[in-house]
N, C-alpha and C positions, 0 to 999 in steps of 0.2 A: 504494500500500500504506500509506503514511504517513497519507493522508487517511482511509482506512478505519479505521485504528487510532485516530486522533483522534476520529472519529465514534463508534466503539465505546466509547471512554472518556468520551464526552460533552464533549470538549475542543475540538471543531471550532468551535463558536460563540465560545469564549474566544479562540481564535487569530484568528478573523475580526474580532472587536472590537479586538484588539490592533493590527490593520492600521491603524486610524484613528489610534491613538497614534503609530505609527511614521511615518505620513505627515504628521502635524501640522506639523512644521518646514518641510517643502517647500511645503505648501499655504499656511501662514500667511505665509511669506516671499513667495510669489507674489502673494497678495492684499493683504497689508499692507505688505510691504517687508522689507528686511534686518533692521530693528530687531525684527522678530518673534522673533528668536533670544533675546530677553529673556524670552520666555514658554516654558513647558514643559508639554507634554501629560503628564498623570499616569496616567490610567486611563479606562476606559469604565465607566459605571454605567448598565446597561441601554442605552438608545439615546443617552445623554448623555456627551459627552466632557468630562472635567474638566481644565481648563487653569489652571496656576498663573501668575499675573501679578504684576509688581512694583508696580503702582500702580492706583489707581481709574481713571485715564485709560485704561490698557490694557484694563481690564474694559469700559469704555464703548466703546472702539474695537472690541472683539470683538463686543459686543452690536450695534453699528451694522452690522457686516459679517457677522453670523452667517449670514444666508441664503446668501451667496456662499461662505463658509467651509464650511458644511455641504454645499452642493452640490458643491464641489470635492473634499471628503473622500469623499463618497459615490461620486464618479466614480473616485477613486484607490483606494478601499477599499470596493468595492460590497457585500461581504458583512458589513461591520461593523455595519450597522443604525443608523448615526449619524442622529440626528434633531435634536439640540440640542447646544449648547456651554454649559457653566457655568464661569465664572471664579471662582477662589478666590485669596486673597492668597498670594503666594509664601512669606511668612514663616509661614503656617499650613498649608502643604501637607504 
């Protein structure tokens, strides 16, 4: 009944995209390691997950491992529509 109400209100896709945000910490920790807790998933913008990072080195690490991160997120949040990850400085998030 809740799923039907969300669809009726047009919110089901928003909820599905939010799944990728919720799964970020677990996926990033599994792929990158425990230090990934220094990053924060902020929101989905279309098929792109926006992630706040503390340094340029973190942005580079996420770019380097983007394919694996996206793949894992798509597995854990299949309805999210995630296709890319974009890093932004944490101070400007």
